[in-house]
C-alpha positions as CSV (number, residue, x, y, z in Angstrom):
1,M,0.0,0.0,0.0
2,P,2.6,2.6,0.9
3,S,4.6,1.9,-2.3
4,G,1.3,2.1,-4.3
5,L,0.5,5.4,-2.7
6,V,4.0,6.7,-3.4
7,A,3.7,5.7,-7.0
8,L,0.3,7.4,-7.2
9,L,1.7,10.6,-5.7
10,D,4.6,10.4,-8.2
11,D,2.1,10.2,-11.1
12,V,0.1,13.1,-9.7
13,A,3.2,15.1,-9.3
14,A,4.3,14.3,-12.9
15,I,0.8,15.3,-14.2
16,A,1.0,18.5,-12.2
17,R,4.5,19.3,-13.7
18,I,3.1,18.7,-17.2
19,A,0.1,20.9,-16.5
20,A,2.4,23.7,-15.1
21,A,4.6,23.5,-18.1
22,S,1.5,23.7,-20.4
23,L,0.3,26.7,-18.5
24,D,3.7,28.3,-18.8
25,D,3.7,27.7,-22.6
26,I,0.2,29.1,-22.8
27,G,1.2,32.2,-20.9
28,A,4.3,32.7,-23.0
29,A,2.3,32.2,-26.2
30,A,-0.3,34.7,-25.0
31,A,2.4,37.3,-24.2
32,R,4.0,36.9,-27.6
33,A,0.6,37.1,-29.4
34,G,-0.5,40.0,-27.2
35,T,2.5,42.1,-28.2
36,K,1.7,41.6,-31.9
37,T,-1.8,43.0,-31.4
38,A,-0.5,46.2,-29.7
39,G,-1.4,48.4,-32.7
40,V,-5.0,47.3,-32.9
41,V,-5.4,47.6,-29.1
42,I,-4.2,51.2,-29.2
43,D,-6.5,52.0,-32.0
44,D,-9.4,50.4,-30.1
45,A,-8.6,52.6,-27.1
46,A,-8.3,55.7,-29.3
47,V,-11.5,55.1,-31.2
48,T,-13.9,54.1,-28.4
49,P,-14.1,57.5,-26.4
50,S,-15.7,59.1,-29.5
51,Y,-18.8,56.9,-29.1
52,V,-19.7,58.4,-25.7
53,T,-19.0,62.0,-26.8
54,G,-22.1,64.2,-26.6
55,F,-23.8,62.3,-23.8
56,S,-24.1,63.5,-20.2
57,P,-21.3,62.4,-17.8
58,A,-23.8,60.2,-15.9
59,R,-24.3,58.0,-19.0
60,E,-20.6,57.6,-20.0
61,L,-19.6,54.7,-17.8
62,P,-22.9,52.7,-18.3
63,M,-22.3,53.1,-22.1
64,I,-18.7,51.9,-21.8
65,A,-19.9,48.9,-19.7
66,R,-22.4,48.0,-22.4
67,I,-19.7,48.3,-25.1
68,A,-17.3,46.2,-23.1
69,R,-20.0,43.4,-22.6
70,G,-20.6,43.5,-26.4
71,S,-16.8,43.2,-26.9
72,I,-16.6,40.1,-24.7
73,F,-19.5,38.6,-26.7
74,N,-17.8,39.4,-29.9
75,K,-14.5,37.7,-28.8
76,M,-15.8,34.8,-26.8
77,V,-19.0,33.7,-28.6
78,I,-18.5,34.8,-32.2
79,L,-14.8,35.0,-33.0
80,L,-13.2,32.4,-30.6
81,P,-15.0,29.3,-32.1
82,I,-14.4,30.6,-35.6
83,A,-10.7,31.1,-34.9
84,V,-10.2,27.7,-33.4
85,L,-12.0,26.0,-36.2
86,L,-10.0,28.0,-38.7
87,G,-6.7,27.1,-37.0
88,Q,-7.6,23.4,-37.0
89,F,-9.2,22.9,-40.4
90,A,-8.1,25.8,-42.6
91,P,-4.8,27.2,-41.4
92,F,-3.9,28.1,-45.0
93,L,-6.5,30.8,-44.9
94,I,-4.8,32.6,-42.0
95,P,-2.3,34.6,-44.2
96,I,-5.1,35.7,-46.4
97,I,-7.2,36.9,-43.5
98,L,-4.2,38.7,-42.1
99,I,-3.6,40.4,-45.4
100,L,-7.2,41.6,-45.5
101,G,-6.9,42.8,-42.0
102,G,-3.6,44.5,-42.8
103,L,-5.3,46.3,-45.7
104,F,-8.0,47.5,-43.4
105,L,-5.5,48.9,-40.9
106,C,-3.5,50.5,-43.6
107,Y,-6.6,52.2,-45.0
108,E,-7.6,53.4,-41.5
109,A,-4.1,54.8,-40.9
110,A,-4.0,56.5,-44.3
111,E,-7.3,58.1,-43.7
112,K,-6.0,59.7,-40.6
113,V,-2.8,60.8,-42.2
114,L,-4.7,62.4,-45.1
115,E,-6.9,64.2,-42.6
116,L,-3.9,65.4,-40.7
117,F,-2.4,67.1,-43.8
118,H,-5.9,68.2,-44.9
119,V,-5.7,66.1,-48.1
120,D,-9.0,64.5,-47.2
121,E,-11.5,65.7,-44.6
122,T,-14.5,63.5,-45.3
123,N,-14.3,61.9,-41.9
124,V,-13.8,65.2,-39.9
125,H,-16.8,66.3,-38.0
126,D,-17.6,69.0,-35.4
127,V,-17.9,67.9,-31.8
128,P,-21.6,67.1,-31.3
129,A,-23.8,69.0,-28.9
130,L,-25.1,67.2,-25.9
131,I,-27.6,64.6,-27.1
132,E,-29.8,62.7,-24.8
133,G,-32.2,59.8,-25.3
134,E,-32.3,56.0,-25.1
135,E,-32.6,55.6,-28.9
136,R,-29.5,57.7,-29.6
137,E,-27.6,55.9,-26.8
138,N,-28.5,52.4,-28.2
139,E,-27.5,53.6,-31.7
140,M,-24.0,54.7,-30.6
141,V,-23.5,51.5,-28.4
142,A,-24.5,49.3,-31.4
143,S,-22.1,51.2,-33.7
144,A,-19.2,50.9,-31.2
145,I,-19.8,47.1,-30.8
146,R,-19.8,46.7,-34.6
147,T,-16.5,48.6,-34.8
148,D,-15.2,46.5,-31.9
149,L,-16.1,43.3,-33.9
150,I,-13.8,44.4,-36.7
151,L,-10.9,45.3,-34.4
152,S,-11.5,42.1,-32.3
153,A,-11.3,40.0,-35.4
154,E,-8.0,41.5,-36.2
155,I,-6.7,40.8,-32.7
156,M,-7.9,37.2,-32.8
157,A,-6.4,36.7,-36.3
158,I,-3.0,38.1,-35.3
159,A,-3.0,36.1,-32.1
160,L,-4.0,32.9,-33.9
161,A,-1.1,33.3,-36.3
162,E,1.3,33.1,-33.3
163,V,-0.2,29.9,-32.0
164,A,-1.1,28.2,-35.3
165,D,1.1,25.1,-34.5
166,S,-0.5,24.5,-31.1
167,V,-3.3,22.0,-30.3
168,W,-6.8,23.3,-30.4
169,W,-7.4,23.6,-26.7
170,Q,-4.2,25.6,-26.3
171,Q,-5.2,27.9,-29.1
172,A,-8.6,28.3,-27.4
173,L,-7.0,29.2,-24.0
174,V,-4.5,31.6,-25.5
175,L,-7.2,33.4,-27.6
176,A,-9.6,33.5,-24.6
177,L,-6.9,34.9,-22.3
178,I,-5.8,37.5,-24.8
179,G,-9.5,38.5,-25.5
180,L,-10.3,38.9,-21.8
181,V,-7.1,40.8,-20.9
182,I,-7.3,43.1,-23.8
183,T,-11.0,43.9,-23.2
184,V,-10.4,44.7,-19.5
185,V,-7.4,46.8,-20.3
186,V,-8.9,48.7,-23.3
187,Y,-12.2,49.5,-21.7
188,G,-10.6,50.2,-18.3
189,V,-8.4,52.8,-20.0
190,V,-11.3,54.2,-22.0
191,A,-13.3,54.6,-18.8
192,L,-10.4,56.4,-17.1
193,I,-9.9,58.7,-20.1
194,V,-13.5,59.8,-20.5
195,K,-13.9,60.4,-16.7
196,M,-10.5,62.2,-16.2
197,D,-11.8,65.6,-17.2
198,D,-14.8,65.1,-14.8
199,V,-12.4,64.3,-12.0
200,G,-10.3,67.4,-12.8
201,L,-13.4,69.6,-12.9
202,H,-14.5,68.3,-9.5
203,L,-11.1,68.9,-8.0
204,A,-11.1,72.4,-9.4
205,Q,-14.6,73.3,-8.1
206,E,-14.4,71.7,-4.7
207,N,-10.9,72.6,-3.6
208,E,-8.5,75.5,-3.5
209,G,-4.8,76.1,-4.0
210,L,-2.6,73.3,-5.3
211,I,-5.4,70.7,-5.7
212,A,-7.6,73.1,-7.6
213,S,-4.7,74.0,-9.9
214,F,-4.1,70.3,-10.5
215,G,-7.7,69.8,-11.4
216,R,-7.6,72.7,-13.9
217,G,-4.4,71.3,-15.3
218,L,-6.1,67.9,-15.7
219,V,-9.0,69.4,-17.6
220,A,-6.6,71.3,-19.9
221,F,-4.4,68.2,-20.4
222,M,-7.3,65.9,-21.6
223,P,-7.5,67.3,-25.2
224,K,-3.7,66.9,-25.6
225,L,-3.9,63.3,-24.2
226,L,-6.7,62.4,-26.7
227,T,-4.7,63.9,-29.6
228,T,-1.6,62.0,-28.5
229,I,-3.5,58.7,-28.3
230,S,-4.9,59.3,-31.7
231,I,-1.5,59.9,-33.2
232,I,0.0,56.9,-31.5
233,G,-3.0,54.8,-32.7
234,T,-2.4,56.0,-36.3
235,L,1.3,55.1,-36.1
236,A,0.6,51.8,-34.6
237,M,-2.0,51.0,-37.2
238,A,0.4,51.9,-40.0
239,W,3.2,49.8,-38.5
240,V,1.0,46.7,-37.7
241,G,-0.9,46.9,-40.9
242,G,2.2,47.3,-43.1
243,G,3.9,44.6,-41.1
244,L,1.0,42.2,-41.7
245,L,1.1,42.9,-45.4
246,V,4.9,42.5,-45.7
247,H,5.1,39.2,-43.8
248,N,2.0,37.5,-45.2
249,I,2.4,38.4,-48.9
250,A,5.9,36.9,-48.4
251,V,4.2,33.7,-47.0
252,L,2.1,33.6,-50.2
253,G,5.2,33.9,-52.4
254,W,5.8,37.6,-53.1
255,H,9.0,38.6,-51.3
256,G,9.5,42.0,-53.0
257,P,8.6,44.4,-50.1
258,E,10.3,42.1,-47.5
259,H,13.5,42.2,-49.6
260,W,13.3,45.9,-50.1
261,I,13.0,46.5,-46.3
262,E,15.9,44.1,-45.6
263,A,18.1,45.9,-48.2
264,V,17.5,49.2,-46.3
265,T,17.7,47.7,-42.8
266,L,20.9,45.6,-43.0
267,P,23.3,48.5,-43.7
268,L,21.8,50.6,-40.9
269,V,22.0,47.7,-38.5
270,G,25.6,47.2,-39.5
271,M,26.5,50.8,-38.6
272,A,24.8,50.6,-35.2
273,P,26.6,49.5,-32.0
274,A,26.2,45.8,-31.3
275,S,24.1,46.5,-28.2
276,W,21.7,48.6,-30.3
277,A,21.5,46.3,-33.4
278,G,18.2,44.6,-32.3
279,F,16.5,47.9,-31.6
280,V,17.7,49.5,-34.8
281,E,16.5,46.6,-36.8
282,W,13.0,46.7,-35.2
283,L,12.8,50.5,-35.5
284,V,13.7,50.6,-39.2
285,F,11.4,47.7,-40.0
286,A,8.5,49.5,-38.1
287,I,9.1,52.8,-39.9
288,L,9.4,51.2,-43.4
289,S,6.5,48.9,-42.8
290,G,4.5,52.0,-41.7
291,V,5.5,53.9,-44.8
292,F,4.6,50.9,-47.0
293,G,1.3,50.6,-45.2
294,V,0.3,54.3,-45.5
295,A,1.2,54.1,-49.2
296,I,-1.1,51.1,-49.8
297,G,-3.8,52.6,-47.6
298,S,-3.7,55.9,-49.5
299,V,-4.4,54.0,-52.7
300,I,-7.3,52.1,-51.1
301,A,-8.7,55.4,-49.6
302,S,-8.5,57.1,-53.0
303,I,-10.5,54.3,-54.6
304,A,-13.0,54.2,-51.8
305,H,-13.6,57.9,-51.9
306,K,-14.2,57.8,-55.7
307,L,-16.7,55.0,-55.3
308,L,-18.5,56.8,-52.5
309,H,-18.5,60.1,-54.5
310,S,-20.0,58.2,-57.6
311,K,-22.6,56.7,-55.3
312,D,-23.5,60.1,-53.9
313,Q,-23.8,61.6,-57.3
314,S,-26.1,58.8,-58.5
315,K,-28.3,59.3,-55.5
316,K,-28.5,63.1,-56.2
317,E,-29.3,62.5,-59.9
318,E,-32.1,60.0,-58.9
319,A,-33.5,62.5,-56.4
320,A,-33.4,65.3,-59.0
């Protein structure tokens, strides 16, 4: 009996070690995949505050909570099963999906760059006046959840590419972990951003001296913070979108952009100190991928605007 018990405990310990190793692998895979989704996550955090603009402060957090619940549903109920099935039965489609996602991100980045330089202002709108009403709130929440579905699909596709060689249950755990963590982080940050000016206003009105000055500074800082987040989001979208295109069109057989970036990167890496070589390589690749992404996105934006203009003209002619 004692020897049998010892053997059983040894087996249990061995299983526990295997489970621990599997959890370590899952955590490491989730961390690697999570870093690749950084650009989309930043964009998500930059876009979401616009959906609660124009509503009373009392409705901002409830709206963000509803959007966050919709985001969880998008990731866990809709996208996670699709991603796992795709990873198991049609992994050859992953590069194609990532290319499509890269094109979308490049288009979004190019739109913002064109707006910044006043080349295109079709998406620029005045800040809306305060709008109340359940119908309007439902409309904005639904719109935010639809946008989240697109961004969440990108996050899941990028993460899936990092764990494509894993068994299905590991893929599911990694994707679920990434989905949950990213949702909590993104909407936690969004909630903090949209309420920060309210906190500053409260401090300025209810206090005096240094605390009141801090509150006024916080209110004044918020527009600058939102602008900075928007710029970082645009750069991240260009970098991630361009990188997705470069890597995945190479997977499909066209190595031109990848070779061009390598031809520029290698001499610069060679001139850098050895301790800086890795950083220089990453930085040059990020910049050149971003430039490539914005160039491709500008072409897509130009075509999209012409199609939309033609559609608008047709509607005006029909109305006339």
